[in-house]
C-alpha positions in Angstrom: -5.0 7.1 -33.4 -2.8 10.0 -32.1 0.5 8.2 -32.4 0.2 6.5 -29.0 -0.6 9.7 -27.1 -2.2 9.0 -23.7 -3.7 12.2 -22.5 -5.3 10.9 -19.3 -3.3 10.1 -16.2 -4.3 8.4 -12.9 -2.8 10.1 -9.8 -2.8 8.7 -6.3 -3.1 11.4 -3.7 -2.1 10.7 -0.1 -3.7 12.3 3.0 -0.5 14.3 3.5 -0.7 15.8 0.0 1.9 13.6 -1.7 0.9 12.8 -5.2 2.1 9.8 -7.4 1.4 9.2 -11.0 0.1 5.7 -11.3 -0.4 5.4 -15.1 -1.4 7.0 -18.4 -4.4 6.1 -20.4 -5.8 6.8 -23.9 -9.3 7.6 -22.7 -11.0 8.9 -19.5 -13.1 5.7 -19.3 -9.9 3.6 -19.4 -8.4 5.7 -16.6 -11.5 5.2 -14.5 -11.4 1.4 -15.1 -7.8 1.4 -13.9 -8.9 3.2 -10.7 -11.7 0.5 -10.2 -9.1 -2.2 -10.5 -6.8 -0.5 -8.0 -9.6 -0.1 -5.5 -10.7 -3.8 -5.9 -7.3 -5.1 -5.2 -6.5 -2.3 -2.7 -4.6 -2.5 0.5 -6.3 -1.9 3.9 -5.0 1.7 3.9 -6.9 2.5 0.7 -10.1 1.0 2.2 -9.8 3.4 5.1 -9.6 6.4 2.7 -5.9 7.1 3.4 -5.4 7.8 -0.3 -7.6 8.7 -3.2 -7.2 8.3 -7.0 -7.8 11.1 -9.5 -8.1 11.2 -13.2 -6.5 14.2 -14.8 -6.2 15.4 -18.3 -2.6 15.9 -19.5 -1.9 19.0 -21.4 -0.2 18.1 -24.6 2.5 20.6 -25.5 3.6 21.3 -29.0 7.3 21.7 -29.6 8.3 25.3 -29.4 9.5 26.8 -32.6 11.1 29.7 -30.8 14.9 29.4 -31.3 14.5 26.1 -33.2 16.5 25.7 -36.4 14.7 24.3 -39.4 16.4 22.9 -42.5 14.4 23.7 -45.6 14.8 21.6 -48.6 
């Protein structure tokens, strides 16, 4: 595995444009299952479409080597 990296995130987006990260997942399928669970146990507001859930890929950044000090042995 990738050392515990979870490159997929679930985001809740409100009608007014506010966005909230709900969770991170290892796979897209896992993120979609999380959304299904959230919808099944959802509140009346979510049933009316007041919010929607999105799956987004998280860009994994590598540590920048610019300006970094390396100790060579």
